[in-house]
Residue, then its C-alpha position, 0 to 999 in steps of 0.5 A: x643581402x642575397x634576399x635584397x638582390x633578389x628583390x631588387x632584380x624582381x623590381x627592375x628586372x635581372x638585367x637591371x640589377x648588376x653585381x660583382x657575382x657576375x665576373x663578366x661585369x664591370x662596375x667601375x663606370x659606376x664605382x669610380x668618380x669622373x676625376x679618378x680621385x675615388x674607387x668604391x665598391x657597390x653591393x649592387x648597381x640598380x637602374x630602375x626606368x620609372x619613378x614606380x620601380x625607384x620607390x619600390x627599390x628605396x622601399x627594398x633598402x630601407x626594409x634592410x638598412x641598406x644605404x642608396x647612392x643616387x647617381x646621373x651621368x657621375x660627371x661630379x667633382x666632389x666625389x658626391x655620387x660613387x659608393x664608398x669601399x664597404x661593398x654595401x651600398x646601392x647605386x641606384x643609376x637614374x640613366x634609364x629614366x631619360x624620357x622628356x614627358x611634355x613641352x608646355x608652349x604657353x606655359x613656358x615649361x618642360x617636364x623631363x626625368x632625372x635620367x635625360x642628358x642635358x644637351x638632349x633637353x637642350x636639343x629637344x626644347x631647341x627644336x620646339x622653338x624655345x631655349x633651355x639656358x642651363x649650359x655647362x662644360x659636361x652638357x654631353x654627359x651630365x643629367x638633369x637629375x645631377x644638375x638639380x642634384x647640386x644645383x649646377x651653375x654654368x656659363x649663364x647664371x649671370x642671366x638665368x640664375x643656377x639650376x635652382x632658378x630654372x626649376x618650378x617643381x619636382x617629382x621626388x622619392x622620399x627615403x621612406x619610399x613614397x613619391x611627391x608629386x610636385x610637377x605642377x609648374x606653377x610660378x605662385x604656390x604659397x602653401x607652405x615650406x619650399x620643398x623644391x628648393x629644399x631638395x635642390x642642391x641636396x645631393x641625394x641626401x634627403x630624396x631622389x629626385x626623378x623628374x623636373x619641370x623647367x623653365x623655358x624662355x623664347x629664342x633670342x633674334x641674335x647672339x653676340x660673342x666677343x673676346x676681350x683682353x683685359x689688363x687686370x681683374x679689376x679691369x674685368x669687374x669694371x667691364x662687368x659693370x658697364x656691360x650690365x649697364x649697356x646690355x640689361x638682360x641681353x648679357x647672358x655670359x661673362x667669363x674671365x680666364x687667366x694668362x696661364x689658364x689659355x697658355x695651357x689650352x694653347x699648349x695642349x690643344x693649339x688647334x683651338x688658337x687662342x686669341x689675344x691672351x699672351x700680352x694680357x693678364x686675363x681674357x673676358x668672354x662675352x654674350x649678349x642675347x638680343x630679342x630685337x635683332x642682330x644690328x641692335x645686338x651689334x650696336x650695343x656691343x660696339x658701344x660697350x667696347x668702345x667706351x671700354x677701350x677709352x677707360x683702359x678696361x679693354x686694351x683689344x678685341x674680337x667679335x665672332x663673326x659667325x656661330x661657328x666663330x662664337x663656338x670655338x671661343x666657347x670651346x676654348x673656355x671649356x677646354x681649360x679644365x681638359x688642358x689643365x689635366x693634360x698639364x698634370x694633377x691639380x688642386x681644384x677649387x669652386x668658390x664664390x666671392x662678391x664680384x666687388x671684392x674678387x680683384x683683392x681676393x685673387x691678389x691677396x690669395x695669389x700672393x699668400x700661395x706663391x709666398x707659400x709655395x715658390x713656383x706655384x702655378x695659378x690656374x684661375x677662371x670662370x663665371x666672374x658675371x655671378x662671382x663664382x671662381x675656379x680657383x685652381x692650383x698647378x704644381x711647380x714646374x718639374x714636380x710630380x703632380x701626385x706627389x704635390x697633392x699628397x704633400x700640399x692638398x689639404x694645406x692648399x685647401x686650409x689656405x684658400x678656404x680661409x681667404x674665402x671665408x675672410x672674404x664672405x664667399x663660400x667654398x662651393x659655388x656650383x660643384x656641391x659639397x659631396x664627401x670631398x668638403x663635408x668635413x670642412x663645413x663645421x669650420x666654414x658654415x655659419x653653425x646655426x645653418x648647419x643645425x638646422x641642415x642636420x635637423x632637416x636631414x634627421x627628419x627626413x632620412x632617419x635611418x640616414x641611408x640617402x647618400x650618407x657621408x655627403x654634405x652633412x654627416x650625422 
């Protein structure tokens, strides 16, 4: 492998090929996943600065049958972007590819490289007078390439869709080290198979996304945020339907948060002062983006809340009176995962179920788990507007978290995933498959779809060097 390392250094420069041969080099930032669930060992960490360098790295690795693990911000939750323990895989970090190449005002698009931090893209286009609506908790450290590789969701999917819906074109390096130049920015192109959508969500198993052409939107004239207490999950679903009816495309966010989830924020982050949660089963966070005026937005919200209260779907509500207040409400929502981690190790689920069936799913699955494991605590929150719940499981009070995961994680996953299948849902809504769920697809994915996926993988990556063992195992 020394010849390969020397070749990689010629391509990217000595300073951008990191190995364990140098005792002063710490590779843990690239070898350990964000949740600290997996620790691998890389042959090398390679940091190319251009698509040409990426292509040359892939060719060098293909010539030696060396597998490649593409990595962006390493904020994934399914162990999909860190090396295995063999010490034989190259981690290809795209963080140096962080340029925003252009903003096309007339076409409402931005072309940005895969290593761009999501928040930097948001701020860049904001200064140009536009909105890039992809927004999620890790936006200060996750990268655009990772967002595309996992088809990330976030808090505004109800209006703008997942990352897939925001992408018009890609630049990709194939498993053979060839460059596909697909950054046209066209909204209509019916010249064959949709290779863009094939790459999005493939988690680096079919090729390496190096840049993307993404949609932009005009900034809204006003954004209003409301925090509402709702007595049940069914009431939250009813409120969602009414919000669609009254606000239309103005409804850009609709989050649901269970009482226990919010109690963890109150317990571990009391400075945030969580409103209204103590006397209600759930709270809902709604965002209305209006392109007319703040008065128009407020009038729509007031009518919505009045009707919802008359019907008993909302028992109390607060409307943010300033952008700062709205940001605090969103911060409470985004702090739930941190508060859950403060409480101890937990079993995470990123699932989707048809919105209409979520109340029954939650009722049945809550009852099942509580009967199986008395005292179990359920941290239920997520993007109700698009049917995506983070249905997480915390150990009973006084139980060691590590022991609970060791004894129950696989069993709890099976119980939850079986319920998801029974309700015609998906075991991965926005986090991807990675290695954590790769073995589960055989049971929960349609067998014909799985066979087609394997055929695509074998056709595009016959050497199986692109992030092997993730999503599809061949």
